[in-house]
Each structure stands twice: as structure tokens, then as C-alpha cells.
C-alpha positions, 0 to 999 in steps of 0.5 A: 343027480339027486341030493342026498337025503342027508345034506337036505335034512341037514340044510333044512336044519341049518336053515332053522338055526341061522334064522333063530341065530340072526333075528335078534342082531338083525332087530337090534341093528334095525332099531339102532339105525332107525329102520323101523316101521311106524304106526300110521292110520292105514296100517295094523300095528300099533307099536314101533317095529323094526325091519331086517327080519327079511335080511335074516331070511334071505341068509337063513334060506340062501347060506345053506342051500348054496352049501349043498347045491352042486354047481351043476345047471345055470337056471338055479344060479340064475334064480339065486342071483335074481332072488338075492338081488330083488332082495337087495332092492327090497332092503334099499326100499326099506331104507329109502322108500323107492318110487313105485316105477323104479322098483317096478322097472328093477323087478321088470329087468330081474323077471325079464333076465331069468325068463330069457335064461329058461324060466318059462311057463310053457302055457301057450307054445309060442316062445315070445308070448310065453316070455311075456307071460312068464315075465308078467307072472314073476312081477305080478306074483312077486308083488301079491306076496309083498302085499301079503305082508300086511299082518303079523305072521301072514306071510311067513305062514302062507310062505311055509304052506306054499313052498312045500308042495312046490318042493314036491313039485320040484322033485318030480320034475327032477329039480332037487337042488330047487327042491332044497332051496324051497325047503330051506325057505320053508324052514326059514319062515317057520323059524321067523314065525316065532318072532313075527307071529302076533305081537310081532317083535320084527317085520320082514320088511320089503327085503324079505316079502320080495325075495319070497314072492320072487322065489315062489314066482320063479319056482312055480314057472319052472316046476308047474306040472300038467299034461295040458296048459289048462292043468298047468294054468289051474296049478299055478293058480292054486299055488298062489291062491291065497296071495292072489285072492288077497291082491284081488280083494285089495284091488277091488276095495280101493277101486270102489273105495276111490283109493289109489291102488298103491296107497296102504290100507287095512282092507286085506283078508287078514284085516277083514277076518280079525274084524270078523272075530277071528283071533290072531292064532286062528287067522294064521291057521286060517291062512295056512289051511287055505294055502295048504288045502290049495297046494294039495289040490294042485298035487291032485291036479298034477296026479291026474285025480282032479281035472284041471279045467274043473280045478281052474273054474273051482279055484277061480269061483272060490276066489270070487266068492270070498272076495264077494264075502269079505267085501261085506266086512268093513274095510277099516278105511277112515278108522280112528288110529289107536296111536293118534295120541302118542308121541311118534318114536324115532324111526322112519315113516313108511306109507306103503309098507305092509299093505 
């Protein structure tokens, strides 16, 4: 049953209002209890910055959506519950720094739960294989978006540009509740940008980045259209184009440098673009343009205007080309830390947060 347009608009506006109201209290709580990210040689920021922005995003997204969504269909509630659980996982990680193996185990459990509950990619037509592909997809995409939270405003910008075309797909697929949830997510991230764009006054932390990545991954698996598997595959890759390119760049860069994939660094797409001379506002505009263009092409593939095979090859080729070009920009390994002479402020040092 379609949701009333008035309810959708009100829920989206409520998400904007909630994020505006919640960010400053979240910031103060984080500062009071030392939930902060301190500068380090492998990080791009140079000031102690509080977490808990992610908690505000979660509340601003879920409260309006749950207030409007009618209790029909269990998949949307399963996704909502799992997304809340992964946000709590990220919050614990922000506070205590969990082992990567612990995080991965919980992520795999939640991904398996939603996959068994009916969230499937339907790429090969074999139930068990599609189940395994879905679990792998959710884990990889969730962590790719987590890695994308490496520069002020980057993840919030890409999330806005990604959630909107996904909401369009959800409407076409007859899932208005999911579309509403995605619009609330886009609104919450838009409002958060006012506090998170450079210079950021607050970070979303793992609670926000994992929540965003999980919602986008599961939503894409639920609504990715296409008459053939190659169409669906191209649409999925286009939806996560920016995050996938960033992750690919990081993996290649760290492998060639002999560094652990789990070790943070200033070797992401955003970091290299800044070293190439792109300013902070132009950087967010570039990321938004990249994600929006990829989303538009995904819509064209869905409509049959662009062949899925052409889009798949073109998207993969574009990602490889961008990685090759960005590899020509210094990674920043071994750069002197601008904050090295500063006295560390109160707060907790995170070795792997923000890339």
C-alpha cells in the first residue's frame, strides 16, 4: 500500500529537524565522556573531534520512518532491526575499539540474518549461492562505506547522492516503506553535513558509517532491478561506485606499499584529490557529482536506455582508470604530522577510524 505523500514529506522534514536538534547535544556528550578522535600521522584531521554524530543520524533516520511506516511486511522491520544492531556495534567500537575479527563476526551474523529473512540479490538463480553472494555483498559494502568516512563530509555527501536513486528504485519495486526510510536517511545526512563539512565539528564515527553502509547494502539488494543478471550487477556496482572505487584504491595502494589493509592511512580518493589541489567544497561537489552520475546511469539501465553489459564494462573500466590516475598522486605515507608538536588532548586515540 503506497504511503501518503504528506506523510512522506513530513517524515523527511522531521528527519531534518531531528538531526538539527540532536547534533549539538551529541557533540557535548561525546566531549564530556572523551568519545573523541585525536589527530595522528595516518589521519587527515588536525584537531580533537567528538564522535556520536552517527547516533544522531540513526535517531533522525529511524524515528520519523518508524512513526509513518505501517506494520506490514516483515522484511523492512528485519532490516531496521539489523541496521540498529550494527549501529550499536559501531557505537561500542567507537567507545572501546573492538577487534576486527569481532566486528566482522557480528556483521556476518546480521548479514546472514537479513539474507535468510528474504533479502537476496538474485544474481545467479541458485538459492544457496545467491544467499552467500548476498551476505558477502552486505559485508563488503557496509565496510566500504565505513572506509569512505575518511574526510570531512565525504560519507554524508555520498550517502545523500546514493539514497535518493535507491528510493526511486524502491518506489518502482512497490516498496514505499523502504523508499521513505531512504529519504529519511538522505535528509539526516544532509542536515549532518552542516556540522560535518570542513572543518568538521563532529564525526559520525563507526556507529553512523556502519549504519549507512548497511542500509544502503540491504536496500540495494532488495530493490536492484533489471531484466537480466548482468543488468542487476551493473546497477549494484553503479549504486556503490564511489565507495567501491575508494576501497579498491586503498587495497591496491596498501598492498603495493606493503601495509596492512586494516591500518588507517591518508591514501583514499578524497585525500589524493586534496593533494591534487581540489578544495574542500569542490571535493564534496566532486564526490556528489560522481555518486549522482552513477545513480543516474543506474536508473537509465533500469529503464532499458543503457544496456547492462555496456554499463557494467564501462563502470568497471571507469573505476580502474580512476584508481590508476589517483595512484599517481602521493599517498601521504610517511608525511610529517602537523600536530606532532601539540600536546595530546583528552580523548581516546583510534588507530583505524576514518580510513
